[in-house]
C-alpha positions as CSV (number, residue, x, y, z in Angstrom):
1,M,17.7,20.5,-45.8
2,K,14.2,21.4,-47.1
3,S,15.6,21.6,-50.7
4,F,17.3,18.2,-50.3
5,T,14.1,16.6,-49.0
6,T,12.2,18.1,-51.9
7,L,14.7,16.7,-54.4
8,I,14.4,13.2,-52.9
9,V,10.6,13.4,-53.2
10,I,10.8,14.5,-56.9
11,L,13.2,11.7,-57.7
12,F,10.9,9.2,-56.0
13,L,7.9,10.4,-57.9
14,T,9.8,10.3,-61.1
15,A,10.9,6.7,-60.6
16,C,7.4,5.6,-59.6
17,G,5.2,7.7,-61.8
18,S,2.8,10.5,-60.9
19,S,0.3,7.9,-59.5
20,G,2.9,6.4,-57.2
21,T,2.9,3.2,-59.2
22,A,6.1,1.8,-60.7
23,T,6.2,2.0,-64.5
24,T,8.5,0.6,-67.2
25,S,10.0,2.5,-70.1
26,T,9.6,-0.5,-72.4
27,P,6.1,-0.7,-73.9
28,A,4.3,-4.1,-73.6
29,V,4.3,-6.3,-76.7
30,P,0.8,-7.2,-77.9
31,V,0.2,-10.9,-77.4
32,H,-0.6,-11.7,-81.0
33,S,2.7,-10.2,-82.3
34,I,4.7,-12.9,-80.6
35,V,2.6,-15.9,-81.7
36,T,4.6,-18.2,-84.1
37,E,2.1,-21.0,-84.8
38,S,0.0,-20.7,-87.8
39,I,-3.2,-22.6,-88.9
40,L,-4.8,-22.6,-92.3
41,I,-8.5,-23.2,-92.9
42,V,-9.6,-24.5,-96.3
43,G,-13.3,-24.7,-96.8
44,D,-16.5,-23.2,-98.1
45,M,-19.3,-20.9,-96.8
46,W,-19.5,-22.7,-93.4
47,S,-15.9,-22.2,-92.6
48,V,-16.2,-18.6,-93.7
49,A,-19.0,-18.3,-91.1
50,W,-17.2,-19.8,-88.1
51,M,-13.8,-18.4,-89.0
52,P,-14.1,-15.2,-86.9
53,D,-15.0,-17.2,-83.8
54,V,-12.0,-19.6,-84.3
55,Q,-9.7,-16.6,-84.7
56,Q,-11.0,-15.1,-81.4
57,L,-10.6,-18.4,-79.6
58,E,-7.1,-18.8,-80.9
59,Y,-6.1,-15.2,-80.2
60,G,-2.6,-15.2,-78.6
61,I,-2.2,-19.0,-79.3
62,A,-2.0,-19.2,-83.1
63,N,-2.5,-17.1,-86.2
64,V,-5.5,-18.5,-88.1
65,D,-5.7,-17.8,-91.9
66,H,-8.4,-18.8,-94.4
67,A,-7.3,-20.0,-97.9
68,V,-8.3,-17.4,-100.5
69,L,-9.1,-18.2,-104.2
70,A,-7.4,-15.8,-106.6
71,A,-10.3,-16.1,-109.0
72,P,-13.5,-17.4,-107.4
73,T,-16.1,-18.8,-109.8
74,L,-19.0,-19.5,-107.5
75,D,-22.0,-18.0,-109.3
76,S,-23.9,-16.8,-106.2
77,G,-22.4,-14.7,-103.5
78,A,-18.8,-15.5,-104.5
79,V,-16.2,-14.5,-102.0
80,P,-12.5,-15.3,-102.2
81,E,-12.5,-17.2,-98.9
82,N,-15.1,-19.6,-100.3
83,D,-12.8,-22.3,-101.6
84,E,-15.6,-24.1,-103.5
85,D,-15.6,-27.8,-104.2
86,S,-13.0,-30.5,-103.5
87,A,-11.6,-30.3,-107.1
88,T,-11.0,-26.6,-106.8
89,E,-9.3,-27.1,-103.4
90,A,-7.1,-29.9,-104.9
91,V,-5.9,-27.6,-107.7
92,N,-5.1,-24.8,-105.3
93,I,-3.7,-26.6,-102.2
94,D,-0.1,-26.5,-103.3
95,T,-0.3,-22.7,-103.8
96,W,-1.9,-22.2,-100.4
97,L,0.7,-24.4,-98.6
98,G,3.5,-22.7,-100.4
99,S,2.5,-19.3,-99.2
100,H,3.4,-20.0,-95.5
101,S,4.5,-22.6,-93.0
102,Y,1.5,-24.0,-91.3
103,A,1.4,-26.3,-88.2
104,I,-2.2,-27.4,-88.9
105,V,-4.5,-27.3,-91.9
106,H,-8.2,-27.9,-91.3
107,F,-10.1,-28.7,-94.5
108,D,-13.6,-29.5,-95.7
109,A,-15.5,-29.4,-99.0
110,E,-19.3,-29.5,-99.3
111,L,-20.1,-27.8,-102.6
112,D,-19.6,-31.3,-104.3
113,Y,-23.1,-32.4,-103.2
114,D,-24.8,-29.0,-103.0
115,T,-28.2,-29.0,-104.7
116,C,-28.5,-25.2,-105.0
117,H,-25.8,-24.6,-107.7
118,G,-26.7,-26.8,-110.7
119,T,-24.0,-29.3,-111.8
120,Q,-20.9,-27.0,-112.1
121,Y,-19.3,-28.2,-108.9
122,K,-20.7,-31.7,-108.6
123,N,-18.3,-34.5,-107.9
124,S,-19.1,-38.2,-107.4
125,I,-18.2,-39.7,-104.0
126,A,-15.2,-41.4,-105.7
127,A,-13.9,-38.2,-107.1
128,Y,-14.6,-36.3,-103.8
129,V,-12.6,-38.9,-101.8
130,A,-9.8,-38.9,-104.4
131,N,-9.5,-35.1,-104.2
132,L,-9.5,-35.1,-100.4
133,V,-6.9,-37.8,-100.2
134,Y,-4.6,-35.7,-102.5
135,I,-5.2,-32.6,-100.4
136,A,-4.4,-34.6,-97.2
137,K,-1.2,-36.0,-98.7
138,Q,0.0,-32.5,-99.7
139,I,-0.7,-31.2,-96.3
140,Q,1.2,-34.0,-94.6
141,A,4.1,-33.6,-97.1
142,A,4.3,-30.0,-96.1
143,G,4.8,-31.1,-92.5
144,A,1.4,-29.9,-91.2
145,V,-1.2,-31.8,-89.3
146,A,-4.2,-32.5,-91.6
147,I,-7.7,-32.3,-90.1
148,Y,-10.9,-33.1,-92.1
149,G,-14.1,-31.5,-91.0
150,T,-17.2,-33.5,-91.9
151,G,-20.0,-32.0,-93.9
152,L,-23.2,-30.4,-92.5
153,T,-26.8,-30.8,-93.4
154,D,-28.8,-27.7,-94.5
155,S,-31.4,-26.8,-97.1
156,C,-28.9,-27.2,-100.0
157,H,-27.2,-30.3,-98.6
158,P,-29.6,-33.4,-98.2
159,D,-28.8,-35.5,-95.2
160,A,-28.5,-38.7,-97.2
161,S,-25.8,-37.2,-99.4
162,V,-24.0,-35.6,-96.4
163,Q,-23.8,-38.9,-94.6
164,S,-22.6,-40.8,-97.6
165,Y,-19.9,-38.4,-98.5
166,N,-18.8,-38.0,-94.9
167,A,-18.6,-41.8,-94.4
168,A,-16.5,-42.3,-97.5
169,A,-14.2,-39.5,-96.7
170,V,-13.6,-40.6,-93.1
171,A,-13.0,-44.2,-94.2
172,A,-10.3,-43.1,-96.6
173,L,-8.7,-40.3,-94.6
174,E,-8.6,-41.8,-91.1
175,P,-6.2,-44.6,-92.0
176,M,-3.8,-42.0,-93.4
177,G,-3.5,-40.4,-89.9
178,V,-5.8,-37.5,-90.8
179,R,-7.7,-36.2,-87.7
180,I,-11.4,-36.1,-88.0
181,D,-13.4,-33.1,-86.8
182,N,-16.9,-34.5,-86.7
183,L,-19.0,-31.4,-87.3
184,Y,-22.0,-33.3,-88.7
185,P,-23.8,-33.8,-85.3
186,L,-23.9,-30.0,-84.8
187,G,-26.2,-29.7,-87.8
188,P,-28.6,-29.2,-89.5
189,V,-27.5,-25.6,-89.9
190,S,-29.5,-22.6,-90.9
191,I,-28.9,-20.3,-93.9
192,P,-27.5,-17.9,-92.9
193,V,-25.8,-19.7,-90.0
194,S,-26.8,-18.4,-86.6
195,A,-24.4,-16.9,-84.1
196,S,-25.1,-19.8,-81.7
197,Q,-24.3,-22.3,-84.3
198,T,-21.0,-20.6,-85.4
199,E,-20.0,-20.7,-81.7
200,L,-20.6,-24.5,-81.5
201,L,-18.8,-25.2,-84.8
202,A,-15.9,-23.0,-83.8
203,A,-15.5,-24.8,-80.5
204,S,-15.4,-28.1,-82.2
205,V,-12.8,-26.9,-84.8
206,V,-10.6,-25.4,-82.0
207,Q,-10.8,-28.7,-80.0
208,S,-9.7,-30.6,-83.0
209,F,-6.5,-28.5,-83.1
210,G,-5.4,-30.0,-79.7
211,Y,-4.9,-26.6,-78.1
212,I,-6.6,-25.4,-75.0
213,P,-7.8,-21.8,-75.5
214,Y,-6.6,-19.5,-72.7
């Protein structure tokens, strides 16, 4: 009888685990591995700055990628994730969209009116708007939601230029059904951008997606 009782106890402990708590033989699947929605960010140094915060906020909700240039040409601190001016983005948008199926594409371009990089990336307001309209059309044609992030004032982006380019872009894009993520009021921003500012910018970007984090 003692041996039978001992066997029962062993079987019970085996089923429940050594701590007495029930366990499962199938390991838990990480949350991010079952996410199917994908979001693409197209932008410059500011989007590179707030990108990690957006990825953290969207963890388990959507995979967030940043568009990468195959051959960046920015002369100062060039990184592949800095997508440069609107003309460069317009040239590369089809390649970026063709690499994956995205539910949302958030885009901005501010090097067009940057005073710290000579004239290489300068685009007039008319050219800037034309490039953004083309980008938005390609995004929508790919079946994704297009979201335009307005520009931010800093030491290289004069406020008058920022407001003029923003206003022209919004006037052209909004009637097309492009969502507007109005980041401008969150500036002016510092160089480098502070942690508190990246948090504010990331929160606005995520809100523009229409998702509720967690």
